[in-house]
Every structure is written in C-alpha cells, then in structure tokens.
matplotlib code that plots the C-alpha trace (Angstrom):
import matplotlib.pyplot as plt

x = [0.0, 2.9, 4.4, 1.1, 0.3, 3.8, 3.3, 0.0, 1.6, 4.7, 7.0, 10.5, 12.1, 13.8, 10.3, 8.9, 12.0, 10.8, 7.6, 9.3, 11.9, 9.3, 7.3, 10.5, 11.5, 8.2, 5.7, 2.3, 1.7, -1.3, -1.4, 1.8, 3.8, 3.6, 5.6, 8.2, 8.5, 8.9, 11.6, 13.4, 13.6, 14.9, 17.5, 18.6, 18.8, 16.5, 14.5, 15.8, 14.3, 11.4, 10.8, 7.2, 6.4, 3.1, 2.2, -0.6, -1.9, -4.4, -6.3, -8.9, -12.1, -12.4, -10.0, -7.4, -5.2, -3.4, -0.9, 1.4, 4.3, 6.6, 10.0, 10.4, 14.0, 17.1, 17.2, 20.5, 21.8, 18.5, 20.3, 21.4, 17.9, 14.6, 13.4, 16.0, 19.0, 20.3, 20.2, 19.8, 23.3, 22.0, 19.2, 18.0, 18.1, 17.4, 16.3, 15.1, 11.6, 8.5, 7.8, 11.0, 12.1, 12.4, 12.2]
y = [0.0, 2.4, 1.9, 2.4, 5.6, 6.8, 6.1, 7.9, 11.0, 10.9, 10.3, 8.8, 6.0, 8.5, 10.0, 6.6, 5.3, 6.4, 4.5, 1.3, 1.4, 1.9, -1.0, -3.1, -2.3, -2.0, -3.7, -2.1, 0.2, 2.1, 5.7, 5.6, 4.8, 8.5, 9.4, 6.7, 8.0, 11.6, 10.4, 8.6, 11.7, 13.7, 11.0, 11.0, 14.8, 15.2, 18.0, 21.6, 24.6, 25.9, 22.6, 21.2, 17.5, 16.1, 12.8, 10.7, 7.8, 5.3, 2.9, 0.2, 1.1, 4.8, 6.1, 8.6, 11.1, 13.9, 16.0, 18.9, 19.7, 22.7, 22.5, 25.5, 24.9, 23.2, 19.5, 18.9, 15.5, 13.8, 10.6, 10.2, 10.5, 8.9, 5.5, 5.1, 6.1, 2.5, 1.6, 4.6, 3.9, 0.5, 2.0, 2.0, -1.8, -3.5, -7.1, -7.5, -8.4, -6.4, -5.2, -3.2, -2.6, 1.0, 0.4]
z = [0.0, 0.8, -2.6, -4.5, -2.6, -3.3, -7.0, -7.1, -5.4, -7.5, -4.6, -4.7, -2.7, -0.3, 0.4, 1.3, 3.2, 6.7, 6.2, 5.0, 7.7, 10.4, 9.0, 9.0, 12.5, 14.3, 12.1, 11.5, 14.4, 12.9, 13.9, 16.1, 12.9, 12.0, 15.0, 14.4, 10.8, 11.9, 14.5, 11.7, 9.5, 12.5, 13.3, 9.7, 9.8, 6.8, 8.3, 8.5, 10.2, 8.1, 6.3, 6.1, 6.4, 5.2, 6.8, 5.7, 7.8, 6.6, 8.8, 8.3, 6.6, 5.8, 8.5, 7.3, 9.1, 7.3, 9.3, 8.2, 10.5, 10.2, 11.7, 14.0, 15.3, 14.0, 14.5, 16.4, 17.6, 17.3, 16.2, 19.8, 21.2, 20.6, 19.4, 16.6, 18.8, 19.2, 15.5, 13.1, 11.5, 10.3, 8.3, 5.6, 5.2, 1.9, 2.4, -1.2, -0.2, -1.2, 2.4, 2.7, -0.8, -1.8, -5.6]

ax = plt.figure().add_subplot(projection="3d")
ax.plot(x, y, z, "-o")
ax.set_aspect("equal")
plt.show()
C-alpha cells in the first residue's frame, strides 16, 4: 500500500524510506507509525528549520489522518535520542523483499 500511494503521489524512494523502515523495525503500528516515521527523519537529519512535512496515515475502513508539520527549530543531535538512537546507523536496510524494498 505504501508503494502504491507513493506512485500515485509521484514520490521517490527516499520519500517513502521512513515508512518502509518503520514497518521493517516495528511492524504495522497504525497511527503511532507516523511518530516513528517523523523520528526517523529527525534522526537521519533530513529536516531543516522551516521545512514542512506532510504525513498521511491510513487505517482500516475509511480512516485517514493527514498532518502537516513545520520544523520551528534546527534538529540537532536527534540521532542520539529517541526510538531510533540505538540503530539509526544500520538504516536504511534492503532485504530485497517487497515489504522493505524502496524500488
């Protein structure tokens, strides 16, 4: 589903990477996945002050959440904090299966 939504929105593999890596590490966490994905982007230092991040979460049935965040301060040393701190250097992974493949 991640890949198909990405195709429909014209997104690249790097745009979908946080979603695939969260799915790889934590499995399907429903709405909490959005926070893990945001933390992944912070730990990888892919967000700068002033950037906007649009996050789209889909649930069972007709559930959908759309959030837009704007970074209001520089992201500094986030790789040493948060849920990804113990393993961020090992990501992204490429296992070659459809669940985590970025292609």
